[in-house]
C-alpha positions as CSV (number, residue, x, y, z in Angstrom):
1,X,52.0,12.2,38.9
2,X,55.6,12.2,37.2
3,X,57.5,14.8,35.5
4,X,57.9,14.7,31.8
5,X,60.7,16.6,29.9
6,X,61.4,20.0,30.9
7,X,59.5,19.7,34.2
8,X,56.2,19.5,32.7
9,X,53.9,17.2,34.5
10,X,53.2,13.6,32.7
11,X,49.3,13.2,32.2
12,X,48.6,9.6,33.0
13,X,47.8,7.6,29.9
14,X,44.6,5.4,29.9
15,X,42.1,4.1,27.4
16,X,40.8,6.5,25.0
17,X,37.0,7.7,25.5
18,X,34.6,6.1,23.1
19,X,33.7,7.8,19.8
20,X,30.3,9.8,20.3
21,X,27.7,7.8,18.4
22,X,26.5,9.5,15.4
23,X,23.2,11.3,15.6
24,X,21.1,10.6,12.4
25,X,18.5,12.6,13.6
26,X,20.6,15.7,12.5
27,X,20.0,16.5,8.8
28,X,23.5,17.7,8.5
29,X,25.0,14.2,9.5
30,X,22.9,12.4,7.0
31,X,24.0,14.8,4.4
32,X,27.7,14.5,5.3
33,X,27.2,10.7,5.2
34,X,25.3,10.7,1.9
35,X,22.9,8.3,3.4
36,X,20.1,9.5,1.1
37,X,22.4,9.1,-2.1
38,X,23.6,5.7,-1.3
39,X,20.6,3.8,-0.1
40,X,20.3,0.0,-0.3
41,X,17.9,-1.1,-3.0
42,X,15.8,-4.1,-3.2
43,X,14.9,-5.1,-6.7
44,X,16.4,-8.7,-7.1
45,X,16.4,-12.1,-5.5
46,X,19.2,-14.6,-6.3
47,X,17.9,-17.4,-4.1
48,X,15.1,-17.6,-1.6
49,X,15.3,-20.4,0.8
50,X,14.9,-18.9,4.2
51,X,15.2,-21.5,6.9
52,X,15.2,-24.1,4.3
53,X,11.7,-23.7,3.4
54,X,12.0,-22.9,-0.1
55,X,10.5,-22.1,-2.5
56,X,14.1,-22.5,-4.0
57,X,16.7,-25.2,-3.3
58,X,20.3,-24.7,-2.4
59,X,21.8,-22.9,0.6
60,X,19.8,-21.6,3.5
61,X,18.6,-18.0,3.4
62,X,17.3,-15.1,1.0
63,X,20.1,-13.6,-1.1
64,X,19.1,-10.2,-2.4
65,X,21.2,-9.1,-5.3
66,X,22.7,-5.8,-6.0
67,X,21.5,-4.1,-3.1
68,X,24.4,-1.6,-3.5
69,X,27.4,-1.6,-6.3
70,X,29.0,-5.0,-5.9
71,X,27.2,-5.9,-3.0
72,X,24.6,-8.6,-2.2
73,X,22.6,-9.1,1.1
74,X,22.0,-12.5,2.7
75,X,19.2,-13.0,5.1
76,X,19.8,-16.0,7.0
77,X,17.9,-17.9,9.9
78,X,19.7,-18.9,13.2
79,X,16.4,-20.5,14.6
80,X,13.5,-22.6,13.0
81,X,11.5,-20.4,10.7
82,X,7.7,-20.7,10.3
83,X,6.0,-19.0,7.2
84,X,2.5,-18.8,7.0
85,X,1.1,-22.2,5.9
86,X,-2.6,-21.1,5.4
87,X,-2.5,-19.5,2.1
88,X,-1.3,-21.6,-0.7
89,X,-0.3,-18.7,-2.7
90,X,1.2,-16.9,0.4
91,X,3.9,-18.1,2.7
92,X,7.5,-18.5,1.5
93,X,6.3,-17.3,-1.9
94,X,6.1,-13.7,-0.6
95,X,9.4,-14.0,0.5
96,X,11.8,-12.0,-1.6
97,X,11.0,-8.3,-3.1
98,X,7.9,-6.3,-3.4
99,X,7.8,-2.8,-5.4
100,X,11.4,-1.9,-3.9
101,X,11.0,-3.4,-0.6
102,X,12.5,-6.7,0.7
103,X,9.9,-9.1,2.3
104,X,9.6,-11.8,4.7
105,X,6.7,-13.8,5.5
106,X,5.8,-15.1,8.8
107,X,3.0,-17.3,10.5
108,X,1.5,-15.3,13.7
109,X,2.6,-17.0,16.9
110,X,6.0,-17.4,15.6
111,X,9.5,-15.8,16.2
112,X,12.8,-16.0,14.1
113,X,16.3,-14.9,14.7
114,X,17.9,-13.7,11.5
115,X,21.3,-12.6,10.5
116,X,21.6,-9.8,7.9
117,X,25.1,-10.2,6.2
118,X,26.5,-8.0,3.4
119,X,28.3,-10.1,0.9
120,X,30.7,-9.4,-2.0
121,X,28.8,-10.0,-5.3
122,X,31.8,-11.5,-7.1
123,X,33.3,-13.8,-4.3
124,X,30.6,-14.3,-1.6
125,X,32.8,-13.0,1.0
126,X,31.3,-10.9,4.0
127,X,31.8,-7.2,2.9
128,X,32.2,-4.3,5.5
129,X,30.3,-1.2,4.4
130,X,31.1,2.1,6.0
131,X,27.8,3.5,6.2
132,X,24.2,2.2,5.5
133,X,20.6,2.3,6.8
134,X,18.0,-0.3,6.9
135,X,14.4,0.7,7.4
136,X,11.6,-1.5,8.7
137,X,8.1,-0.6,8.1
138,X,4.6,-1.3,8.6
139,X,5.1,-2.0,12.5
140,X,1.3,-2.9,13.2
141,X,-0.7,-5.9,14.3
142,X,-3.9,-7.9,13.9
143,X,-7.2,-7.3,15.1
144,X,-6.6,-9.0,18.3
145,X,-6.2,-6.6,21.3
146,X,-3.2,-8.5,22.5
147,X,-1.3,-9.3,19.1
148,X,1.9,-7.5,18.9
149,X,4.7,-7.3,16.2
150,X,8.0,-6.6,17.3
151,X,11.6,-6.1,15.6
152,X,14.5,-6.3,17.6
153,X,17.7,-5.1,16.1
154,X,21.5,-5.6,17.3
155,X,24.7,-4.1,16.0
156,X,23.7,-0.7,15.1
157,X,25.0,2.7,15.9
158,X,22.0,4.8,15.8
159,X,18.2,4.8,14.9
160,X,15.3,7.2,14.2
161,X,11.6,7.0,14.5
162,X,8.8,9.7,13.8
163,X,8.3,12.3,16.6
164,X,5.1,10.9,17.2
165,X,5.7,7.4,16.5
166,X,3.2,4.4,17.3
167,X,6.1,2.2,18.0
168,X,7.2,1.3,21.7
169,X,11.0,1.6,21.7
170,X,12.9,-0.3,24.0
171,X,16.8,0.1,24.5
172,X,19.4,-0.8,26.7
173,X,22.1,0.8,25.0
174,X,24.7,3.2,26.4
175,X,26.6,6.0,24.4
176,X,29.7,3.7,24.7
177,X,27.6,0.8,23.1
178,X,26.3,3.1,20.2
179,X,29.8,4.4,19.6
180,X,31.2,0.8,19.2
181,X,28.2,-0.2,16.9
182,X,26.8,-2.4,19.4
183,X,23.3,-0.8,19.9
184,X,20.4,-3.0,20.9
185,X,16.6,-2.0,20.6
186,X,13.3,-3.6,20.1
187,X,10.6,-1.6,18.2
188,X,7.1,-3.0,19.1
189,X,3.7,-2.2,17.6
190,X,0.7,-0.6,19.5
191,X,-1.9,-0.2,16.8
192,X,-3.8,-2.7,14.4
193,X,-3.2,-2.3,10.7
194,X,-4.5,-3.8,7.3
195,X,-3.2,-4.0,3.9
196,X,-4.6,-0.6,2.8
197,X,-2.0,1.2,5.1
198,X,0.8,-0.9,3.8
199,X,3.8,1.5,2.4
200,X,4.0,1.9,-1.1
201,X,7.7,3.3,-1.5
202,X,10.4,4.2,1.1
203,X,10.5,7.6,0.2
204,X,6.8,8.4,0.0
205,X,5.6,7.3,3.4
206,X,2.4,8.7,4.7
207,X,2.2,10.3,8.2
208,X,0.6,7.0,9.4
209,X,3.3,5.0,7.7
210,X,6.1,7.0,9.0
211,X,4.9,6.7,12.5
212,X,5.1,2.8,12.2
213,X,8.6,2.9,10.8
214,X,12.1,2.8,12.2
215,X,15.3,3.6,10.2
216,X,18.3,1.9,11.9
217,X,22.0,3.1,10.9
218,X,25.0,0.9,10.9
219,X,28.8,1.8,10.0
220,X,32.0,-0.3,9.5
221,X,30.2,-3.5,9.6
222,X,29.1,-6.4,7.5
223,X,26.3,-7.9,9.5
224,X,23.8,-7.3,12.2
225,X,21.1,-9.3,13.9
226,X,17.3,-9.0,13.7
227,X,14.8,-11.0,15.7
228,X,11.2,-10.9,14.2
229,X,8.0,-11.6,16.7
230,X,4.4,-12.2,15.9
231,X,2.7,-12.8,19.2
232,X,-0.6,-12.6,21.0
233,X,-2.8,-13.5,17.8
234,X,-6.3,-15.1,18.5
235,X,-6.5,-16.7,14.9
236,X,-3.8,-17.8,12.8
237,X,-2.8,-15.6,10.1
238,X,0.2,-14.5,8.0
239,X,2.2,-11.4,8.5
240,X,4.6,-9.7,6.0
241,X,7.6,-7.7,7.3
242,X,8.7,-5.0,5.0
243,X,12.3,-3.4,4.9
244,X,14.5,-1.3,2.5
245,X,17.1,1.2,2.6
246,X,16.5,4.7,3.9
247,X,13.2,6.6,4.0
248,X,11.7,9.8,4.3
249,X,12.1,9.6,8.0
250,X,15.5,11.0,7.2
251,X,15.4,11.8,3.5
252,X,13.4,14.1,1.4
253,X,9.9,12.7,0.7
254,X,9.0,12.0,-3.0
255,X,5.9,12.8,-4.5
256,X,3.8,10.1,-6.5
257,X,1.4,10.6,-9.3
258,X,-1.2,9.3,-6.9
259,X,-1.1,12.6,-5.2
260,X,-1.8,14.5,-8.6
261,X,-5.2,15.3,-9.5
262,X,-5.7,14.7,-13.4
263,X,-7.4,17.4,-15.3
264,X,-10.8,17.0,-16.9
265,X,-10.9,14.3,-19.6
266,X,-7.8,12.8,-18.4
267,X,-7.5,9.6,-16.2
268,X,-4.9,8.4,-13.9
269,X,-2.4,5.7,-15.2
270,X,-2.7,2.4,-13.7
271,X,0.9,2.5,-12.2
272,X,0.4,6.1,-10.6
273,X,0.9,5.1,-7.1
274,X,4.4,3.7,-8.0
275,X,5.6,6.7,-10.4
276,X,7.7,9.5,-9.0
277,X,6.8,13.0,-10.2
278,X,9.6,15.2,-11.6
279,X,8.7,17.8,-9.0
280,X,7.4,18.0,-5.4
281,X,4.4,18.2,-5.4
282,X,3.4,17.0,-8.5
283,X,2.4,19.9,-11.0
284,X,1.0,20.0,-14.7
285,X,4.6,19.1,-16.0
286,X,3.9,15.6,-14.7
287,X,0.6,15.6,-16.4
288,X,1.6,13.1,-19.2
289,X,3.6,10.9,-16.7
290,X,0.7,10.5,-14.5
291,X,-2.3,10.7,-16.6
292,X,-3.8,9.4,-20.0
293,X,-6.2,11.4,-22.1
294,X,-9.8,9.8,-22.1
295,X,-11.4,9.7,-25.6
296,X,-14.4,12.1,-26.2
């Protein structure tokens, strides 16, 4: 070891240690980053042509518009994409948005390697965003015992699943990988599911829906990779992959009118399962928003 100015020993210089990964399981971290207030939104599709399969023409990919101020999201296929061909009203017609979720339809027995890229809404250029979360929901599979649905994500800094998650989580990332935003993990279903247990809103997940979801955190990036796989199905069928921004895995849960009991001579409005109450849980103050009076 050499001597510095004034006879103080010099400390050998070397590579700086990696920045510790962000832990989004800590509420104060989520609050500090403002992840619940700046969630990505999925309400608009500018183009739906994933894998060149349509239904729109033009460039390949699904372009979600205005997921954040001045920001679009392009989901493009790096490998052949196979939608469900059995239902003439399904398949690629399901791709796009559904009740605040992004949705991608797949045929059972298929897999596709996707790239999610944030874009500047005005120029179309890749856009680096400091902090954002994408949640994948409804991680379940068909009736066949051997069937499985898996979502493999690369390029993240951290993720969160429920404490009693039904997903099998397989990660090989080190703390250094996470600190560099190079996390890799696969989240695989273990239980059967059906349409009745599909999520209705990202911030109103039931316990069952939370157990089948994973929220993935990204920082200082414009893109990340996702491989969707539907394997082991005995009979051919279609599967829908749901995703959105943040969820109540990390943010406060909303209360929907569907959880409110209308008083005598009142009935629940048709859109009650999608209407958010002003308070949590819903109270009599939400009555007019949730219910309508029945004629005597």
